[in-house]
All heavy atoms as a GROMACS GRO file, in nm:
protein
  301
    1MET      N    1  11.007   6.809   6.044
    1MET     CA    2  11.082   6.701   6.112
    1MET      C    3  11.134   6.598   6.007
    1MET      O    4  11.234   6.544   6.015
    1MET     CB    5  10.994   6.631   6.214
    1MET     CG    6  11.059   6.542   6.303
    1MET     SD    7  11.173   6.622   6.403
    1MET     CE    8  11.252   6.486   6.498
    2ARG      N    9  11.039   6.564   5.908
    2ARG     CA   10  11.091   6.477   5.803
    2ARG      C   11  11.206   6.528   5.731
    2ARG      O   12  11.295   6.450   5.688
    2ARG     CB   13  10.970   6.464   5.703
    2ARG     CG   14  10.853   6.367   5.762
    2ARG     CD   15  10.761   6.339   5.651
    2ARG     NE   16  10.645   6.262   5.702
    2ARG     CZ   17  10.548   6.225   5.630
    2ARG    NH1   18  10.530   6.269   5.502
    2ARG    NH2   19  10.453   6.152   5.680
    3ALA      N   20  11.204   6.658   5.705
    3ALA     CA   21  11.328   6.715   5.623
    3ALA      C   22  11.452   6.696   5.710
    3ALA      O   23  11.563   6.674   5.649
    3ALA     CB   24  11.296   6.859   5.607
    4LEU      N   25  11.443   6.717   5.833
    4LEU     CA   26  11.562   6.698   5.922
    4LEU      C   27  11.614   6.552   5.917
    4LEU      O   28  11.731   6.531   5.910
    4LEU     CB   29  11.529   6.739   6.069
    4LEU     CG   30  11.644   6.739   6.162
    4LEU    CD1   31  11.755   6.833   6.124
    4LEU    CD2   32  11.592   6.780   6.312
    5ILE      N   33  11.520   6.464   5.930
    5ILE     CA   34  11.556   6.312   5.917
    5ILE      C   35  11.608   6.284   5.783
    5ILE      O   36  11.711   6.212   5.769
    5ILE     CB   37  11.433   6.230   5.951
    5ILE    CG1   38  11.387   6.248   6.104
    5ILE    CG2   39  11.455   6.089   5.932
    5ILE    CD1   40  11.248   6.187   6.134
    6ALA      N   41  11.558   6.338   5.684
    6ALA     CA   42  11.602   6.311   5.543
    6ALA      C   43  11.750   6.362   5.528
    6ALA      O   44  11.835   6.301   5.470
    6ALA     CB   45  11.517   6.369   5.438
    7ALA      N   46  11.765   6.485   5.584
    7ALA     CA   47  11.904   6.547   5.572
    7ALA      C   48  12.008   6.467   5.648
    7ALA      O   49  12.116   6.442   5.601
    7ALA     CB   50  11.892   6.688   5.625
    8ALA      N   51  11.969   6.422   5.768
    8ALA     CA   52  12.060   6.340   5.858
    8ALA      C   53  12.093   6.207   5.782
    8ALA      O   54  12.199   6.164   5.778
    8ALA     CB   55  12.001   6.318   5.988
    9THR      N   56  11.993   6.149   5.723
    9THR     CA   57  12.008   6.021   5.650
    9THR      C   58  12.102   6.038   5.531
    9THR      O   59  12.186   5.956   5.502
    9THR     CB   60  11.873   5.964   5.608
    9THR    OG1   61  11.791   5.950   5.722
    9THR    CG2   62  11.889   5.828   5.534
   10GLY      N   63  12.086   6.144   5.458
   10GLY     CA   64  12.163   6.176   5.333
   10GLY      C   65  12.311   6.198   5.388
   10GLY      O   66  12.400   6.152   5.308
   11LEU      N   67  12.330   6.267   5.487
   11LEU     CA   68  12.462   6.300   5.538
   11LEU      C   69  12.527   6.164   5.586
   11LEU      O   70  12.646   6.142   5.557
   11LEU     CB   71  12.462   6.397   5.661
   11LEU     CG   72  12.597   6.436   5.716
   11LEU    CD1   73  12.681   6.499   5.620
   11LEU    CD2   74  12.577   6.522   5.837
   12ALA      N   75  12.459   6.081   5.652
   12ALA     CA   76  12.510   5.954   5.693
   12ALA      C   77  12.553   5.865   5.573
   12ALA      O   78  12.660   5.803   5.576
   12ALA     CB   79  12.418   5.884   5.779
   13VAL      N   80  12.474   5.866   5.475
   13VAL     CA   81  12.499   5.788   5.348
   13VAL      C   82  12.618   5.843   5.283
   13VAL      O   83  12.714   5.769   5.234
   13VAL     CB   84  12.385   5.779   5.254
   13VAL    CG1   85  12.426   5.715   5.125
   13VAL    CG2   86  12.262   5.706   5.325
   14ALA      N   87  12.633   5.974   5.264
   14ALA     CA   88  12.744   6.041   5.203
   14ALA      C   89  12.878   6.005   5.275
   14ALA      O   90  12.972   5.975   5.215
   14ALA     CB   91  12.728   6.188   5.194
   15LEU      N   92  12.872   6.014   5.414
   15LEU     CA   93  12.998   5.993   5.490
   15LEU      C   94  13.033   5.840   5.483
   15LEU      O   95  13.156   5.809   5.472
   15LEU     CB   96  12.969   6.031   5.642
   15LEU     CG   97  12.970   6.170   5.666
   15LEU    CD1   98  12.936   6.207   5.813
   15LEU    CD2   99  13.108   6.229   5.632
   16ALA      N  100  12.937   5.752   5.482
   16ALA     CA  101  12.966   5.606   5.460
   16ALA      C  102  13.022   5.589   5.329
   16ALA      O  103  13.123   5.504   5.317
   16ALA     CB  104  12.846   5.525   5.472
   17LEU      N  105  12.983   5.653   5.225
   17LEU     CA  106  13.037   5.634   5.090
   17LEU      C  107  13.182   5.687   5.086
   17LEU      O  108  13.267   5.620   5.034
   17LEU     CB  109  12.953   5.715   4.992
   17LEU     CG  110  12.994   5.700   4.845
   17LEU    CD1  111  12.987   5.550   4.796
   17LEU    CD2  112  12.912   5.791   4.755
   18VAL      N  113  13.202   5.802   5.151
   18VAL     CA  114  13.340   5.855   5.157
   18VAL      C  115  13.436   5.770   5.230
   18VAL      O  116  13.547   5.734   5.182
   18VAL     CB  117  13.336   5.996   5.211
   18VAL    CG1  118  13.481   6.042   5.254
   18VAL    CG2  119  13.274   6.099   5.122
   19PHE      N  120  13.388   5.714   5.344
   19PHE     CA  121  13.481   5.622   5.421
   19PHE      C  122  13.504   5.492   5.349
   19PHE      O  123  13.621   5.433   5.358
   19PHE     CB  124  13.416   5.600   5.561
   19PHE     CG  125  13.427   5.714   5.644
   19PHE    CD1  126  13.314   5.745   5.730
   19PHE    CD2  127  13.539   5.793   5.654
   19PHE    CE1  128  13.319   5.854   5.826
   19PHE    CE2  129  13.551   5.910   5.739
   19PHE     CZ  130  13.433   5.932   5.823
   20THR      N  131  13.404   5.442   5.276
   20THR     CA  132  13.428   5.325   5.193
   20THR      C  133  13.527   5.338   5.092
   20THR      O  134  13.621   5.261   5.064
   20THR     CB  135  13.294   5.280   5.144
   20THR    OG1  136  13.202   5.251   5.242
   20THR    CG2  137  13.308   5.141   5.057
   21ILE      N  138  13.521   5.444   5.017
   21ILE     CA  139  13.616   5.484   4.900
   21ILE      C  140  13.754   5.502   4.966
   21ILE      O  141  13.850   5.446   4.901
   21ILE     CB  142  13.573   5.597   4.821
   21ILE    CG1  143  13.443   5.569   4.753
   21ILE    CG2  144  13.681   5.648   4.732
   21ILE    CD1  145  13.370   5.681   4.670
   22THR      N  146  13.755   5.573   5.079
   22THR     CA  147  13.896   5.594   5.142
   22THR      C  148  13.951   5.459   5.193
   22THR      O  149  14.072   5.438   5.177
   22THR     CB  150  13.878   5.683   5.258
   22THR    OG1  151  13.810   5.802   5.212
   22THR    CG2  152  14.015   5.711   5.325
   23ALA      N  153  13.867   5.369   5.240
   23ALA     CA  154  13.922   5.240   5.291
   23ALA      C  155  13.977   5.156   5.171
   23ALA      O  156  14.079   5.081   5.186
   23ALA     CB  157  13.818   5.172   5.366
   24LEU      N  158  13.912   5.168   5.054
   24LEU     CA  159  13.954   5.083   4.936
   24LEU      C  160  14.093   5.130   4.889
   24LEU      O  161  14.160   5.055   4.832
   24LEU     CB  162  13.851   5.091   4.830
   24LEU     CG  163  13.718   5.020   4.861
   24LEU    CD1  164  13.627   5.045   4.747
   24LEU    CD2  165  13.742   4.876   4.883
   25GLY      N  166  14.112   5.263   4.901
   25GLY     CA  167  14.248   5.322   4.858
   25GLY      C  168  14.249   5.342   4.700
   25GLY      O  169  14.151   5.320   4.632
   26SER      N  170  14.357   5.394   4.657
   26SER     CA  171  14.361   5.432   4.518
   26SER      C  172  14.395   5.299   4.436
   26SER      O  173  14.463   5.207   4.482
   26SER     CB  174  14.470   5.534   4.486
   26SER     OG  175  14.590   5.482   4.528
   27PRO      N  176  14.341   5.293   4.320
   27PRO     CA  177  14.381   5.174   4.224
   27PRO      C  178  14.518   5.166   4.196
   27PRO      O  179  14.594   5.267   4.174
   27PRO     CB  180  14.287   5.188   4.103
   27PRO     CG  181  14.257   5.338   4.110
   27PRO     CD  182  14.265   5.389   4.242
   28ALA      N  183  14.568   5.044   4.186
   28ALA     CA  184  14.709   5.022   4.142
   28ALA      C  185  14.723   5.052   3.989
   28ALA      O  186  14.628   5.026   3.914
   28ALA     CB  187  14.752   4.875   4.168
   29GLY      N  188  14.839   5.108   3.951
   29GLY     CA  189  14.855   5.131   3.816
   29GLY      C  190  14.955   5.241   3.798
   29GLY      O  191  15.018   5.295   3.890
   30GLY      N  192  14.991   5.271   3.670
   30GLY     CA  193  15.090   5.379   3.641
   30GLY      C  194  15.039   5.478   3.534
   30GLY      O  195  14.926   5.466   3.486
   31THR      N  196  15.125   5.566   3.510
   31THR     CA  197  15.086   5.668   3.411
   31THR      C  198  15.147   5.623   3.276
   31THR      O  199  15.246   5.556   3.270
   31THR     CB  200  15.143   5.807   3.451
   31THR    OG1  201  15.283   5.799   3.465
   31THR    CG2  202  15.078   5.858   3.584
   32SER      N  203  15.087   5.683   3.170
   32SER     CA  204  15.138   5.652   3.043
   32SER      C  205  15.263   5.736   3.018
   32SER      O  206  15.272   5.851   3.042
   32SER     CB  207  15.032   5.689   2.937
   32SER     OG  208  15.081   5.676   2.810
   33PRO      N  209  15.358   5.667   2.944
   33PRO     CA  210  15.484   5.737   2.910
   33PRO      C  211  15.458   5.838   2.794
   33PRO      O  212  15.551   5.932   2.776
   33PRO     CB  213  15.578   5.636   2.873
   33PRO     CG  214  15.505   5.508   2.830
   33PRO     CD  215  15.384   5.526   2.912
   34LYS      N  216  15.356   5.820   2.719
   34LYS     CA  217  15.335   5.902   2.607
   34LYS      C  218  15.278   6.037   2.649
   34LYS      O  219  15.186   6.037   2.725
   34LYS     CB  220  15.231   5.838   2.509
   34LYS     CG  221  15.283   5.710   2.444
   34LYS     CD  222  15.182   5.645   2.356
   34LYS     CE  223  15.234   5.525   2.292
   34LYS     NZ  224  15.134   5.457   2.201
   35PRO      N  225  15.330   6.150   2.605
   35PRO     CA  226  15.270   6.278   2.647
   35PRO      C  227  15.140   6.304   2.571
   35PRO      O  228  15.104   6.250   2.469
   35PRO     CB  229  15.382   6.382   2.596
   35PRO     CG  230  15.442   6.315   2.472
   35PRO     CD  231  15.439   6.159   2.508
   36LEU      N  232  15.054   6.384   2.642
   36LEU     CA  233  14.935   6.422   2.571
   36LEU      C  234  14.960   6.545   2.470
   36LEU      O  235  15.045   6.623   2.480
   36LEU     CB  236  14.846   6.483   2.689
   36LEU     CG  237  14.798   6.388   2.798
   36LEU    CD1  238  14.719   6.459   2.899
   36LEU    CD2  239  14.711   6.284   2.738
   37LEU      N  240  14.875   6.531   2.370
   37LEU     CA  241  14.885   6.635   2.268
   37LEU      C  242  14.826   6.767   2.333
   37LEU      O  243  14.714   6.770   2.373
   37LEU     CB  244  14.806   6.585   2.143
   37LEU     CG  245  14.868   6.474   2.070
   37LEU    CD1  246  14.770   6.436   1.951
   37LEU    CD2  247  15.003   6.499   2.014
   38THR      N  248  14.902   6.870   2.315
   38THR     CA  249  14.859   7.005   2.364
   38THR      C  250  14.840   7.105   2.260
   38THR      O  251  14.802   7.217   2.289
   38THR     CB  252  14.962   7.049   2.479
   38THR    OG1  253  15.094   7.060   2.414
   38THR    CG2  254  14.960   6.956   2.591
   39THR      N  255  14.877   7.078   2.144
   39THR     CA  256  14.862   7.169   2.026
   39THR      C  257  14.764   7.121   1.926
   39THR      O  258  14.737   7.003   1.909
   39THR     CB  259  14.999   7.199   1.960
   39THR    OG1  260  15.046   7.071   1.909
   39THR    CG2  261  15.100   7.260   2.052
   40VAL      N  262  14.701   7.216   1.854
   40VAL     CA  263  14.600   7.178   1.751
   40VAL      C  264  14.678   7.168   1.619
   40VAL      O  265  14.763   7.249   1.586
   40VAL     CB  266  14.497   7.300   1.738
   40VAL    CG1  267  14.401   7.266   1.624
   40VAL    CG2  268  14.430   7.315   1.874
   41PRO      N  269  14.653   7.060   1.543
   41PRO     CA  270  14.719   7.045   1.419
   41PRO      C  271  14.684   7.155   1.321
   41PRO      O  272  14.575   7.218   1.333
   41PRO     CB  273  14.675   6.913   1.367
   41PRO     CG  274  14.556   6.876   1.445
   41PRO     CD  275  14.566   6.944   1.581
   42LYS      N  276  14.770   7.186   1.227
   42LYS     CA  277  14.744   7.295   1.126
   42LYS      C  278  14.635   7.249   1.031
   42LYS      O  279  14.624   7.131   0.995
   42LYS     CB  280  14.871   7.319   1.044
   42LYS     CG  281  14.986   7.387   1.129
   42LYS     CD  282  15.102   7.416   1.035
   42LYS     CE  283  15.207   7.477   1.110
   42LYS     NZ  284  15.328   7.508   1.027
   43HIS      N  285  14.553   7.351   1.000
   43HIS     CA  286  14.441   7.318   0.901
   43HIS      C  287  14.505   7.328   0.765
   43HIS      O  288  14.592   7.405   0.730
   43HIS     CB  289  14.331   7.424   0.916
   43HIS     CG  290  14.259   7.414   1.045
   43HIS    ND1  291  14.172   7.306   1.073
   43HIS    CD2  292  14.268   7.481   1.161
   43HIS    CE1  293  14.123   7.325   1.193
   43HIS    NE2  294  14.180   7.425   1.250
   44PRO      N  295  14.449   7.245   0.672
   44PRO     CA  296  14.510   7.238   0.533
   44PRO      C  297  14.477   7.365   0.456
   44PRO      O  298  14.380   7.441   0.485
   44PRO     CB  299  14.440   7.118   0.471
   44PRO     CG  300  14.330   7.075   0.555
   44PRO     CD  301  14.348   7.143   0.694
   0.00000   0.00000   0.00000
């Protein structure tokens, strides 16, 4: 019975965390105009 209560409590906490993050929304900001390096530089 304790395991069932612990599982239910964990599920409730996880759902509350998901709903809180969803309510806050994504942070404001933009992407960098500089491209990421995708190649390895030549070795000397």
